[in-house]
BAFI-3210 file (N, C-alpha, C; in Angstrom, 3 decimals, decimal comma, padded with zeros to 6 digits):
// residues 193
n [1|2|3|4|5|6|7|8|9|10|11|12|13|14|15|16|17|18|19|20|21|22|23|24|25|26|27|28|29|30|31|32|33|34|35|36|37|38|39|40|41|42|43|44|45|46|47|48|49|50|51|52|53|54|55|56|57|58|59|60|61|62|63|64|65|66|67|68|69|70|71|72|73|74|75|76|77|78|79|80|81|82|83|84|85|86|87|88|89|90|91|92|93|94|95|96|97|98|99|100|101|102|103|104|105|106|107|108|109|110|111|112|113|114|115|116|117|118|119|120|121|122|123|124|125|126|127|128|129|130|131|132|133|134|135|136|137|138|139|140|141|142|143|144|145|146|147|148|149|150|151|152|153|154|155|156|157|158|159|160|161|162|163|164|165|166|167|168|169|170|171|172|173|174|175|176|177|178|179|180|181|182|183|184|185|186|187|188|189|190|191|192|193]
n.u [-034,904|-034,888|-035,387|-037,088|-036,418|-036,417|-036,282|-033,792|-030,663|-028,482|-025,763|-022,943|-019,543|-020,087|-018,161|-016,493|-015,830|-013,976|-014,012|-012,050|-012,127|-011,744|-013,410|-014,668|-012,513|-010,862|-010,642|-010,272|-012,223|-014,168|-015,844|-018,157|-018,928|-020,694|-021,923|-019,918|-016,795|-014,121|-014,071|-012,850|-010,191|-007,983|-008,011|-006,530|-009,754|-011,564|-015,205|-017,381|-020,754|-022,678|-024,818|-026,613|-026,947|-025,139|-022,231|-019,726|-020,115|-020,148|-018,060|-016,232|-016,558|-016,242|-013,162|-012,493|-011,478|-010,763|-010,114|-009,994|-010,041|-009,053|-009,826|-008,938|-010,000|-009,531|-009,982|-012,954|-015,309|-014,510|-014,936|-017,493|-018,327|-017,896|-019,894|-022,165|-022,432|-021,787|-019,566|-020,319|-021,535|-018,915|-016,027|-014,519|-011,765|-010,441|-012,456|-012,107|-009,605|-007,955|-005,598|-005,262|-004,016|-002,219|-002,818|-000,177|-000,600|-003,357|-005,805|-007,052|-007,328|-005,960|-006,145|-004,029|-003,653|-005,330|-004,810|-004,687|-004,465|-006,609|-005,280|-007,296|-008,491|-011,082|-013,100|-015,122|-018,511|-021,677|-025,240|-027,284|-029,915|-031,425|-028,676|-025,228|-022,733|-019,173|-016,660|-013,154|-009,985|-006,943|-004,825|-002,736|-001,483|-001,555|000,218|000,639|003,784|003,538|001,665|002,516|003,138|005,820|006,161|006,223|003,797|-000,030|-001,320|-004,120|-005,139|-003,194|-004,033|-006,398|-009,478|-013,000|-016,128|-019,656|-022,673|-025,462|-028,374|-028,441|-027,262|-024,651|-021,044|-018,184|-015,726|-012,933|-013,003|-011,521|-008,276|-009,599|-009,012|-006,585|-006,653|-007,436|-006,442|-007,497|-009,819|-009,225|-009,422|-011,929|-012,235|-011,446|-012,734|-014,683|-017,716]
n.v [-030,694|-027,902|-024,599|-022,124|-019,017|-017,045|-015,237|-013,758|-011,169|-012,915|-014,402|-016,087|-016,061|-012,249|-009,825|-007,205|-004,209|-001,464|000,632|003,041|006,008|008,419|012,166|014,232|016,513|015,758|015,017|012,831|009,885|007,358|004,298|001,959|-001,277|-004,387|-005,971|-008,241|-009,505|-011,573|-012,075|-013,362|-015,472|-015,101|-012,494|-011,472|-010,537|-008,052|-007,800|-005,112|-004,262|-001,515|001,353|003,338|005,817|006,192|008,190|007,633|005,707|007,393|008,447|006,384|005,669|008,091|008,360|005,889|003,789|002,338|001,352|-001,515|-001,349|-003,521|-003,513|-003,660|-005,539|-003,669|-000,900|-001,194|000,567|002,786|001,407|001,545|003,886|004,997|003,819|004,827|007,613|010,067|010,969|013,327|014,816|015,407|015,248|012,153|011,028|013,355|013,370|010,818|010,804|009,139|008,032|009,215|007,603|008,022|005,719|003,776|002,673|003,586|005,521|006,287|006,553|004,689|003,235|004,285|002,953|000,295|-002,827|-004,053|-003,772|-003,793|-002,602|-001,337|-001,352|-000,555|-002,495|-004,079|-003,116|-003,531|-003,442|-004,183|-004,062|-002,712|-002,248|-001,714|-003,531|-003,609|-004,731|-004,701|-004,835|-006,319|-004,553|-004,558|-006,043|-005,038|-005,196|-004,745|-005,105|-006,100|-007,946|-010,189|-013,049|-015,557|-017,768|-015,364|-015,151|-013,496|-013,643|-014,443|-014,533|-012,246|-010,263|-010,023|-009,625|-008,348|-009,562|-008,695|-009,025|-009,050|-009,800|-010,048|-007,895|-006,733|-006,411|-008,810|-010,585|-013,249|-016,558|-019,423|-021,314|-024,532|-026,531|-027,095|-025,863|-027,767|-029,692|-030,990|-032,227|-034,122|-036,327|-037,135|-038,884|-041,196|-042,386|-045,246|-047,119]
n.w [-000,767|-002,863|-002,740|-004,691|-005,390|-007,037|-010,143|-010,022|-009,251|-008,317|-006,947|-005,276|-004,629|-005,332|-006,683|-005,148|-006,924|-007,727|-010,128|-011,816|-013,460|-015,445|-015,974|-018,573|-017,802|-016,989|-014,181|-011,753|-010,613|-008,566|-008,519|-006,897|-008,054|-008,567|-010,275|-012,082|-013,430|-014,038|-018,235|-020,176|-021,578|-023,447|-025,633|-022,014|-020,071|-018,582|-017,272|-016,913|-015,308|-015,772|-014,539|-016,991|-016,391|-014,604|-013,513|-013,978|-016,143|-018,206|-018,474|-018,992|-021,175|-022,811|-022,343|-022,774|-021,402|-018,288|-014,803|-013,132|-009,105|-006,668|-003,338|000,028|002,825|004,964|003,604|003,443|004,501|002,673|000,027|000,140|000,788|-002,323|-004,121|-003,024|-003,294|-005,808|-008,533|-009,779|-008,270|-006,037|-005,327|-004,780|-003,794|-002,728|-000,363|000,664|001,445|-000,280|-002,952|-005,660|-008,634|-011,789|-014,493|-015,846|-018,790|-019,519|-020,236|-017,246|-014,004|-010,816|-007,546|-004,966|-002,610|-002,379|-003,081|-005,385|-008,686|-012,032|-015,327|-018,085|-021,199|-023,229|-024,728|-025,830|-025,599|-024,755|-024,799|-022,098|-021,329|-018,355|-017,525|-018,976|-020,192|-020,080|-021,744|-020,739|-021,784|-020,554|-019,691|-017,913|-014,841|-011,760|-008,720|-004,793|-003,508|-000,605|-000,730|-002,443|-002,306|-001,198|-003,572|-005,732|-006,511|-005,937|-003,176|-001,731|000,788|001,541|000,143|001,481|-000,080|-000,261|-000,407|-001,737|-000,651|-002,019|-001,109|001,543|001,932|002,536|003,465|003,522|004,009|002,991|002,622|004,468|003,409|001,242|-000,477|-003,147|-006,846|-009,402|-008,699|-006,248|-006,803|-008,381|-006,592|-006,787|-008,621|-007,162|-005,263|-004,768|-006,713]
ca.u [-035,242|-034,577|-037,081|-037,434|-036,176|-037,313|-035,717|-032,903|-029,387|-028,402|-024,684|-021,923|-019,458|-020,210|-017,137|-016,692|-015,092|-013,795|-014,089|-011,519|-012,124|-011,429|-014,375|-013,721|-011,879|-009,499|-010,649|-010,114|-013,499|-014,361|-017,225|-018,134|-019,531|-020,655|-021,843|-018,553|-015,682|-013,351|-014,916|-012,782|-008,533|-007,073|-007,092|-007,234|-010,420|-012,812|-016,350|-018,106|-022,007|-022,803|-026,340|-026,112|-026,838|-023,940|-021,002|-018,658|-020,757|-019,821|-016,219|-015,922|-017,675|-015,429|-011,756|-012,398|-010,661|-010,739|-008,918|-010,611|-009,423|-009,159|-009,726|-008,929|-011,120|-009,150|-010,842|-014,631|-016,068|-014,096|-015,556|-019,406|-018,482|-017,585|-020,960|-023,405|-022,251|-021,725|-018,195|-020,761|-021,361|-018,261|-014,898|-014,630|-011,007|-010,582|-013,698|-011,686|-008,191|-007,002|-004,431|-005,207|-002,649|-002,639|-002,463|000,566|-000,948|-004,537|-006,395|-007,742|-006,575|-006,278|-006,413|-002,643|-003,565|-005,723|-003,244|-004,501|-005,303|-006,357|-005,479|-008,080|-008,573|-012,426|-012,812|-016,478|-019,808|-022,879|-026,157|-028,399|-030,941|-031,103|-027,210|-024,481|-021,810|-017,792|-015,497|-011,793|-008,973|-006,243|-003,121|-001,496|-002,189|000,034|000,451|001,976|004,806|003,164|000,488|002,633|003,663|007,219|006,237|006,071|002,068|-000,553|-001,511|-005,516|-005,193|-002,870|-004,774|-007,770|-010,528|-014,390|-017,297|-020,779|-023,929|-026,917|-029,480|-028,131|-026,979|-023,453|-019,622|-017,571|-014,093|-012,896|-012,819|-010,546|-008,052|-010,161|-008,513|-006,208|-007,293|-007,199|-005,873|-008,079|-010,983|-008,610|-009,762|-013,231|-012,146|-010,099|-013,701|-015,586|-018,591]
ca.v [-029,808|-026,587|-023,189|-021,006|-017,683|-016,424|-014,295|-011,958|-010,622|-013,161|-015,222|-015,587|-014,463|-011,268|-008,649|-005,620|-003,532|-000,359|001,089|004,388|006,881|010,215|012,529|015,112|017,453|014,701|014,518|011,019|009,250|006,242|004,250|000,753|-002,103|-005,874|-006,932|-007,796|-010,697|-011,744|-013,130|-014,154|-015,738|-014,415|-011,926|-011,246|-009,013|-008,181|-007,178|-004,892|-003,459|-000,358|001,753|004,616|007,262|006,607|009,221|006,457|005,282|008,667|008,800|004,816|006,106|009,078|007,911|004,062|003,037|002,501|000,544|-002,159|-001,549|-004,834|-002,996|-004,540|-005,234|-002,321|-000,413|-001,133|001,507|003,807|000,926|001,675|005,160|005,193|003,649|005,698|009,335|010,205|011,855|014,075|015,969|014,982|014,404|010,867|011,329|014,251|013,045|009,435|010,609|008,194|008,884|008,643|007,524|008,428|004,117|003,937|002,227|003,554|007,217|006,825|006,337|003,734|003,875|003,878|002,291|-000,555|-003,322|-004,441|-002,693|-004,150|-001,835|-001,847|-000,789|-000,612|-003,521|-003,902|-002,290|-004,016|-002,633|-005,536|-003,661|-001,667|-002,522|-002,246|-004,643|-002,778|-005,457|-004,127|-005,497|-006,046|-004,657|-005,060|-006,037|-004,287|-005,740|-004,313|-006,426|-006,794|-009,059|-011,089|-014,404|-016,428|-017,983|-014,818|-014,783|-013,017|-014,535|-013,921|-014,318|-011,375|-008,970|-009,764|-008,882|-008,070|-010,612|-008,382|-010,026|-007,843|-010,385|-009,356|-005,801|-006,841|-007,137|-009,994|-011,289|-014,151|-017,561|-020,052|-022,130|-025,297|-027,199|-026,663|-026,010|-028,567|-031,136|-032,026|-032,555|-035,978|-037,011|-037,870|-040,306|-042,687|-043,487|-046,805|-046,543]
ca.w [-001,281|-002,870|-002,468|-005,707|-005,243|-007,678|-010,784|-009,451|-009,328|-007,404|-006,960|-004,753|-004,394|-005,571|-006,479|-005,048|-007,985|-007,719|-011,456|-011,881|-014,617|-015,625|-017,037|-019,715|-017,701|-016,826|-012,736|-011,107|-010,276|-008,610|-008,309|-006,325|-009,132|-007,843|-011,168|-013,010|-013,186|-015,642|-019,211|-021,350|-021,157|-024,157|-024,661|-020,503|-019,980|-017,152|-017,642|-015,816|-015,706|-014,793|-015,350|-017,922|-015,228|-013,635|-013,993|-014,373|-017,456|-019,335|-018,367|-019,912|-023,102|-023,164|-022,509|-023,762|-020,545|-016,868|-013,712|-012,010|-008,219|-005,669|-002,076|000,666|003,948|005,669|003,309|003,222|004,420|001,426|-000,985|000,522|-000,120|-003,584|-004,239|-002,549|-003,682|-006,936|-008,724|-010,868|-006,899|-005,239|-005,812|-003,840|-003,197|-001,401|000,384|001,052|001,766|-000,670|-003,649|-007,103|-009,576|-013,232|-015,067|-016,847|-019,997|-020,430|-019,626|-015,996|-012,136|-010,155|-005,908|-004,913|-001,084|-002,574|-003,157|-006,722|-010,013|-013,627|-016,181|-019,277|-022,716|-023,544|-026,009|-025,991|-025,062|-024,715|-023,812|-022,065|-020,578|-017,469|-017,463|-019,967|-019,942|-020,396|-021,746|-020,467|-022,320|-018,989|-020,520|-016,728|-013,368|-010,699|-007,283|-003,842|-002,997|000,333|-001,469|-003,269|-001,624|-001,404|-004,895|-006,204|-007,013|-005,555|-002,409|-001,614|002,154|002,046|-000,379|002,105|-000,741|-000,040|-000,944|-001,467|-000,199|-002,191|000,169|003,233|002,100|003,672|002,973|003,468|003,910|002,251|003,562|004,492|002,237|001,383|-001,335|-004,457|-008,195|-010,820|-007,945|-005,153|-007,676|-008,518|-005,362|-006,831|-009,042|-006,460|-004,558|-005,476|-006,997]
c.u [-034,861|-035,780|-036,358|-036,951|-036,399|-036,423|-034,907|-031,487|-028,684|-026,638|-023,501|-020,547|-019,311|-019,085|-017,345|-015,407|-014,948|-013,100|-013,313|-011,817|-011,769|-012,568|-013,496|-013,038|-011,042|-009,673|-010,887|-011,811|-013,561|-015,643|-017,164|-019,135|-019,393|-021,097|-020,755|-017,753|-014,970|-014,211|-014,323|-010,973|-007,643|-007,863|-007,657|-008,339|-011,374|-014,299|-017,011|-019,446|-022,245|-024,468|-025,786|-026,121|-025,944|-022,846|-020,146|-018,958|-020,214|-018,398|-016,033|-015,905|-016,739|-013,582|-011,324|-011,091|-011,387|-009,907|-010,240|-009,333|-009,970|-009,447|-009,414|-009,728|-010,575|-009,986|-012,318|-015,559|-015,718|-014,939|-017,106|-019,505|-018,695|-018,756|-022,343|-023,338|-021,403|-020,311|-019,045|-020,713|-020,240|-017,034|-014,287|-013,050|-010,318|-011,333|-012,876|-010,280|-007,366|-006,442|-005,055|-003,969|-002,966|-002,018|-001,341|000,328|-002,643|-005,024|-007,514|-007,052|-007,101|-005,964|-004,822|-002,871|-004,361|-004,507|-003,557|-005,403|-005,136|-006,541|-006,151|-008,497|-010,246|-012,256|-013,969|-018,100|-021,081|-024,345|-026,968|-029,807|-030,884|-029,376|-026,333|-023,144|-020,969|-017,185|-014,269|-011,005|-007,930|-005,345|-002,002|-002,073|-001,078|-000,601|000,999|002,578|003,675|002,190|001,011|003,370|005,353|006,928|006,558|004,760|001,180|-001,034|-003,077|-005,626|-004,415|-003,745|-006,043|-009,035|-012,123|-015,384|-018,352|-022,025|-025,069|-028,002|-029,236|-027,561|-025,706|-022,186|-019,124|-016,844|-014,416|-012,704|-011,684|-010,054|-008,903|-009,504|-007,785|-006,551|-006,517|-006,117|-006,635|-009,240|-010,681|-008,859|-011,061|-013,088|-011,762|-011,246|-014,536|-017,119|-019,642]
c.v [-028,427|-025,885|-022,585|-020,001|-016,679|-015,948|-013,286|-012,059|-011,326|-014,353|-015,324|-016,864|-013,601|-009,999|-007,629|-004,972|-002,255|000,298|002,749|004,549|008,085|010,729|013,574|016,036|017,241|014,707|012,930|011,173|007,996|005,459|002,233|000,182|-003,453|-006,384|-006,813|-009,457|-011,040|-012,742|-013,359|-014,335|-014,996|-013,575|-011,628|-010,227|-009,196|-007,463|-006,634|-004,139|-002,457|000,472|002,933|005,928|006,864|007,384|008,658|006,008|006,071|008,615|007,259|005,330|007,019|008,835|006,326|003,787|003,249|000,942|-000,303|-001,997|-002,822|-003,807|-004,288|-004,960|-004,344|-001,062|-000,341|-000,204|002,560|002,854|001,564|003,069|005,315|004,366|004,467|007,067|009,190|011,245|013,257|015,677|015,929|014,723|013,353|010,906|011,744|014,153|011,665|009,793|009,841|008,688|008,137|009,199|007,259|006,685|004,660|003,639|003,075|005,449|006,721|006,041|005,344|003,970|003,488|002,874|000,947|-001,859|-004,361|-003,836|-003,651|-003,315|-002,134|-001,280|-001,144|-001,462|-003,914|-003,194|-003,323|-003,498|-004,207|-005,089|-002,499|-001,342|-002,097|-002,344|-003,550|-003,828|-004,877|-005,317|-005,796|-005,988|-004,819|-005,345|-005,536|-004,917|-005,367|-004,851|-007,013|-007,833|-009,910|-011,959|-014,845|-017,021|-016,935|-014,428|-014,294|-013,661|-013,862|-013,639|-012,863|-010,225|-008,950|-008,870|-009,104|-008,585|-009,252|-009,232|-009,688|-008,686|-009,859|-007,813|-005,458|-007,069|-008,140|-010,121|-012,685|-015,597|-018,623|-021,017|-023,167|-026,458|-026,448|-027,011|-027,034|-029,694|-031,896|-032,300|-034,223|-036,709|-038,036|-038,803|-041,357|-043,340|-044,456|-046,297|-047,495]
c.w [-001,518|-002,813|-003,591|-004,898|-005,739|-009,257|-010,198|-009,391|-008,432|-007,453|-006,547|-005,045|-005,170|-005,382|-005,919|-005,848|-007,593|-009,025|-011,064|-013,300|-014,595|-016,427|-017,957|-019,103|-016,532|-014,766|-012,522|-010,162|-009,699|-008,433|-007,920|-007,419|-008,002|-009,172|-012,540|-012,793|-014,511|-016,826|-019,949|-020,963|-022,709|-025,508|-023,203|-020,839|-018,796|-017,789|-016,593|-016,309|-015,000|-015,602|-016,149|-017,349|-014,323|-013,864|-014,307|-015,827|-018,504|-019,561|-019,427|-021,208|-023,669|-023,369|-023,128|-022,637|-019,432|-016,020|-013,597|-010,353|-006,879|-004,387|-001,332|001,781|004,865|004,989|002,598|003,488|003,119|000,349|-000,794|-000,025|-001,520|-004,240|-003,747|-003,169|-005,054|-007,188|-009,598|-009,505|-006,164|-005,629|-004,034|-003,195|-002,504|-000,583|001,756|001,758|000,782|-002,044|-005,053|-008,221|-011,117|-014,131|-015,744|-018,723|-020,741|-019,641|-018,578|-014,998|-011,727|-008,764|-005,578|-003,502|-001,410|-003,095|-004,842|-007,828|-011,249|-014,648|-017,579|-019,674|-022,789|-024,515|-026,650|-025,406|-025,203|-023,487|-023,669|-021,804|-019,349|-017,594|-018,733|-019,554|-020,608|-020,609|-021,659|-021,048|-021,269|-020,047|-019,388|-015,178|-012,410|-009,116|-005,983|-002,974|-001,330|000,336|-001,899|-002,315|-002,356|-003,098|-006,044|-007,230|-005,725|-004,513|-001,977|-000,165|002,617|001,646|000,092|001,243|000,083|-001,096|-000,767|-001,553|-000,705|-001,635|001,446|003,427|002,906|002,971|003,592|003,201|003,662|003,355|003,735|003,333|002,226|000,161|-002,835|-005,738|-008,584|-009,924|-007,087|-005,948|-008,254|-007,585|-005,860|-007,656|-008,292|-005,480|-005,759|-005,750|-007,317]
res [m|k|k|s|m|g|a|k|t|l|v|y|p|t|p|v|f|i|v|g|t|y|d|r|e|w|r|a|n|v|m|t|a|a|w|g|g|i|c|c|s|r|p|p|c|v|a|v|s|l|r|q|a|t|y|t|y|g|s|i|m|e|q|e|a|f|t|i|n|i|p|s|q|d|y|v|k|e|a|d|f|f|g|i|v|s|g|k|d|r|d|k|f|a|a|s|g|l|t|p|v|k|s|d|l|v|n|a|p|y|i|k|e|f|p|i|v|l|e|c|r|l|l|h|v|l|e|i|g|l|h|t|q|f|v|g|e|i|l|d|v|k|a|d|k|a|v|i|g|d|d|g|l|i|d|i|e|k|v|k|p|i|a|f|d|l|e|g|k|a|y|h|g|i|g|e|f|v|g|k|a|w|s|i|g|r|e|v|n|s|h|p|f]
***
């Protein structure tokens, strides 16, 4: 029997996205966000939801662009820091020692040291309640060569992304490989009923 946990913001895994923006003075800023994910295949889009009170909210509205940076486990301290300090009050790049790089395609910075970045053009803004959802069309995904496997694809085990656990107020790494997508499910049909 399952126990009711009530209506809460709970899903597993929850990503750790670092959203990159430029403010009106073209200062590079980043913030950590967990409310987000892929939301469309064609055009390729990612959504991230932010409170209007965040400094990044205003920057996305101003620039109509943002990046989604995927930190590896090696940068969990910086990822957490980006979520507890406001870019309005502090230069997060200077404090963390990480390097902002201007996107080739949009008016937003990305983090050089993080293994994956999505360069996004703002496509839709949806006021939901406490949060506003920003849908960005992914114009390009950039990946460090070190996280690309022999098959030319991004290898999640090399990326070592972070997952967020809201209930436990904790960060976790990814688990082990458990099966090949669009393949392992075929074994279900082989079981007699």
